N, C-alpha and C positions, 0 to 999 in steps of 0.2 A: 208299288204293287206286293200284294200278298198273296202269298202259294201256299192253300188251302193241302198241297199232297206232304208238304211238311211238315213233319209231327213235331209236338210245340216243346217237348225236350229237349229238340237240337237247337247248338248255340248259331242264330243269326245277330247281324251288327248291332241292332236295337237289344236284345237280350246283354250283350256284354259289353254294349256302355251301362245300361244300367246295372247290371253287378259292380260291373268295375266303381262307378259311384258311391254305391253304398258301400264296397269294399273299403274304398277310400273315408270314406265317411266315418266308415266303423272303425276304422285305423289312428283317423285325427282323432276322435271321442278317446279311446285307449290310451293315447297318451296323455292326452290333456290330466286325467282322472289322476293319475299315478301323479306328477309335480303336483298334485293341489292334495293331497293328503300328505307328501314326503314336507310338502313347506309348515303345515300345519304341524305334522311330526317334530321337526327341527326347531318350528319355532319355540316349542318348550324348552328347549332346551339353550339356546340363545337370550339373551339377558338383555329384554325391553329396552332399555335404555341404548343397546346398542345396535339392533336395527333400530331404533326410533331416531339414532344420530345420526344411521347413513339414510333414511330417507330425507332426512335435516337435508342432507351434506349437498345430496343429489334429489331433488325434488320430481321423481316422474310419476305419478300418478295411473299412470296407462302402464305401470310394470308391478309385476305383481312381489308379493314378500319373499316367493323364493327365488326368485334371482338375487335381491338384498341381501338374502340369508348362505348361498354356498362361499360366496366370497368372505364372509364376516368370517363363517366359518374357517375356512383356510385358515384367516389370519386367525384366529384363536388357536387353531391348532401349528398355526408358528410362530405365534409370538402371543404365549397367556402370562408371563408374568407382562407382560408391556399391556395389554389391554387390560386386563384386571386391574394394575394399578393407575392407569388412565381412566377407565369409566369408572372406577371410586371414591378417583378427585373430581371427576363431575357431576357426579351424585352428591358430593360434598358441599361444592359450591352449589349443587341449586336447592340441599336442603338448608345450605343456611341461605342465598338470598333471597330466595321464596319461600322455603316449608313445604318444597312437597318433591319430588326425586323429578329428573328429569323430563321422564317421557312421560307425566300426566300434566307440566306445563305446557301456554300457550305456547305457540310458534313464534312469537318477539322475541321470548322469556328464555326461548330454548337458543333461537338464532347469535341471543346478545352472549351469552353463556359460550354456546363456540365458538364466536367472533375471538373471543379470551384467550380460547385457548389455542385458535389455528395453525400457532407458530409451535406446539410440546412435538415429540415427536409420537407420541400416540394418533393424533390428530391428523397428521401427516401419514399416517402407515392407513389410519381408516381410507382416508382421503385417494390415497394409492392404491389401496386394493378393489377398491369402490368404482375407481377409477375404470382398471383391467377391466375388472368380472363384469362391468356392465357392457364394457364402449367395444371391448374385444371378444364379449360372447354374440356370435355370427346366430346364433335363434333372435340378439333381439337385435340384429341392423334392420328387422322389414318394417319396424316400430321406430327409427329412428329415423327412416326413408334412405336410408342407406344399401345398395344396390348391390355392397361388395365393390371389388380390385375393377378395375377402370383400363388398366395395361392390356387385359389378354382383347379388350377390345377396339383397340387404338385410340387409348389412353381417355384421358378423363374429359380434352374436348367435345368428342364421339359420344361418349356417355357417361350420365348424369352433370355433367354441365349446370343444368336448371332444372332440378329436379325438383329439389327439398320445397316442401312451402309449409312446413312447418317451421322456417328459421326470415 
């Protein structure tokens, strides 16, 4: 029922819901824009071979580069010599075997090179960094279908037992 005696400037339920939805949309968009721009800025400083390696080790097309870049930068800060040496060796192997940098090879060639180095400390450090950087990132939980801890809700049987649809 419309109350014509009420002035247009007052806040009713419909106007409140409309403004709330608009505010949430604006907030959501404002959160996405800096992340994308930040990822583009950071990718310039990250060696292309390292990002390509990360995407080959954990290939998820639905995850943006930003989520790969963060843990890889952390690894670069923690172990710069290991990463520089390992990436240099990987690039040398790529050039010797295929005549191109690692990031320019096709997928099968990259996978073959990564298989050859999978027992090296460099590969293990990259894999470990990305494993925790991607799969322990609460922002990515919904993309993987993980709802978070189920302990608070009575355990796995009561929440989450049969929820995965991508596996």
